[in-house]
C-alpha positions as CSV (number, residue, x, y, z in Angstrom):
1,X,121.0,227.1,93.8
2,X,120.5,227.8,97.5
3,X,122.5,230.6,99.1
4,X,123.8,228.3,101.9
5,X,125.1,225.5,99.7
6,X,127.9,225.5,97.2
7,X,128.2,223.2,94.2
8,X,131.3,221.3,93.2
9,X,132.5,220.6,89.7
10,X,130.0,217.8,89.2
11,X,127.1,220.1,90.0
12,X,126.2,218.4,93.3
13,X,125.8,220.4,96.5
14,X,128.6,220.1,99.1
15,X,127.9,220.1,102.8
16,X,125.2,217.4,102.7
17,X,126.9,215.3,105.3
18,X,126.8,218.2,107.8
19,X,123.1,218.5,107.2
20,X,122.6,214.8,107.9
21,X,124.7,215.2,111.0
22,X,122.5,218.0,112.2
23,X,119.4,215.9,111.6
24,X,120.8,212.9,113.5
25,X,122.0,215.1,116.4
26,X,118.6,216.8,116.5
27,X,116.7,213.5,116.6
28,X,119.0,212.2,119.2
29,X,118.5,215.3,121.4
30,X,114.7,215.1,120.9
31,X,114.8,211.4,122.1
32,X,116.9,212.2,125.2
33,X,114.5,215.1,126.1
34,X,111.5,212.8,125.6
35,X,113.0,210.1,127.8
36,X,114.0,212.6,130.5
37,X,110.9,214.7,130.4
38,X,108.5,212.1,131.8
39,X,109.2,212.6,135.5
40,X,108.9,216.5,135.5
41,X,105.8,216.2,133.3
42,X,104.2,213.7,135.7
43,X,105.1,215.9,138.7
44,X,103.6,219.0,137.1
45,X,100.4,217.4,135.6
46,X,99.3,214.8,138.1
47,X,95.7,215.7,139.1
48,X,95.1,218.0,136.2
49,X,93.2,217.5,133.0
50,X,96.5,216.8,131.2
51,X,97.0,213.5,133.1
52,X,95.1,211.5,130.4
53,X,96.9,212.8,127.3
54,X,100.2,212.6,129.2
55,X,99.6,208.9,129.8
56,X,99.1,208.3,126.1
57,X,102.1,210.4,125.1
58,X,104.4,208.5,127.4
59,X,102.9,205.1,126.8
60,X,106.0,203.7,124.9
61,X,108.1,204.6,128.0
62,X,105.7,202.8,130.3
63,X,105.8,199.7,128.1
64,X,109.6,199.8,128.3
65,X,109.5,200.3,132.0
66,X,107.2,197.3,132.5
67,X,109.2,194.9,130.2
68,X,112.9,195.9,130.4
69,X,114.6,195.5,133.8
70,X,117.3,198.1,133.5
71,X,114.8,200.6,132.1
72,X,112.6,199.9,135.1
73,X,115.5,200.4,137.6
74,X,116.5,203.7,135.8
75,X,113.0,205.1,135.9
76,X,112.4,204.0,139.5
77,X,115.5,205.9,140.5
78,X,114.7,208.9,138.2
79,X,111.1,209.2,139.6
80,X,112.5,209.0,143.1
81,X,114.9,211.7,142.3
82,X,112.1,214.0,141.1
83,X,109.9,213.0,144.1
84,X,107.2,211.5,142.0
């Protein structure tokens, strides 16, 4: 048995729901950071050797920008905010 978990009378570990919550929260936070990191990354890496890999890394966001109008409006505003 792990030190962090406790077992109930049926022998199953309690607290599994909290672990799932942490995973979902962590994945959500990672997604938000990915979406918001594109403008600072472009600003810092334009004209460097990282520009090519950066284009590939953020390609899913570029596709969304090109095909979804509200995403396009958001990123146009967000890039303007960052001066990119």
